[in-house]
N, C-alpha and C positions, 0 to 999 in steps of 0.2 A: 172692587166688586164679586162678591161672589154670584157664582153662579150657580142652582142647585136641580139637579134634574130627579125627578121622579120615573117610575114602574108599577104601573096600575096590572092586574092581573083579571081578566074576566071570563067569565065562562062561553063558548058559542053560543050556548043560546040567548046570549047579555048583545054578544057582538054582532049574532047575524040579525038580533031586536033592533040593533042602534042602527044598523047600514041602512035600515027601514025608514028610518025616522031621520037619519044627516049624513050630511054627505063625506065629511070630516074629523072624526072622533075626535080622534087629535088637536085635531084644530080650535077644536068643541071646549073640552080639557084645558087646554091651554086661558083659551075665552073667560072660564069661569076662578081660573086660579088668580090670574092678573087683574079680571074686575073685584074680586073677593081682598086683593092684597091692596086698590086703588081707596074700594070703599073705606078699612084700615086707615091708610095714609091719613085719607080726610077727616079720619073722626082723631085719628093719638095731634095730628097736628091742631085738629082747633082745642084739643082738649088740654094741649099743652100749651098753647098762644094762653091759654084763657087762665091754667095755673100761675103764668108769672105772669101777665097779667093785675094778677088777686093779687100778689103777692108784692106790686110794686117792684118787678127787675129785670136786667133787658135780657133777650134771646141773643143769646149772642150764636147758640146752633147756626152754622147756611149753612140749606141745600137738606133735602129727603133723609136721607141718609142718618145727618148729623141728628136733626132733628128726633127723627124717633128715638136714636141710641141715647140722646142727651133725656126722653121722657118715657123712658127702661131707668137707664141711670138715680132720676129723678123718683123715680117710684110716683111718676102720672099712670102710667101705665106699665103692668109687667106680664111676662112669661107666660102665656096659657099652660095649663099643665093638666 
């Protein structure tokens, strides 16, 4: 499993402003990324499943990571550029 972390820089004004509308900025950012990833996983899984069914092929990928990798490898989805 790959673990990736990000560092985001914001100005003092941005930090102070965010402090007035949220308790934990780090938690909020992590939640946004995690939720967006969840949506992408569901979309890719659905696209890949539909792709394989339409072709009459078995889905041999087991687990989320394998399904996403297979969808990329088989051209169902691509890496954003």
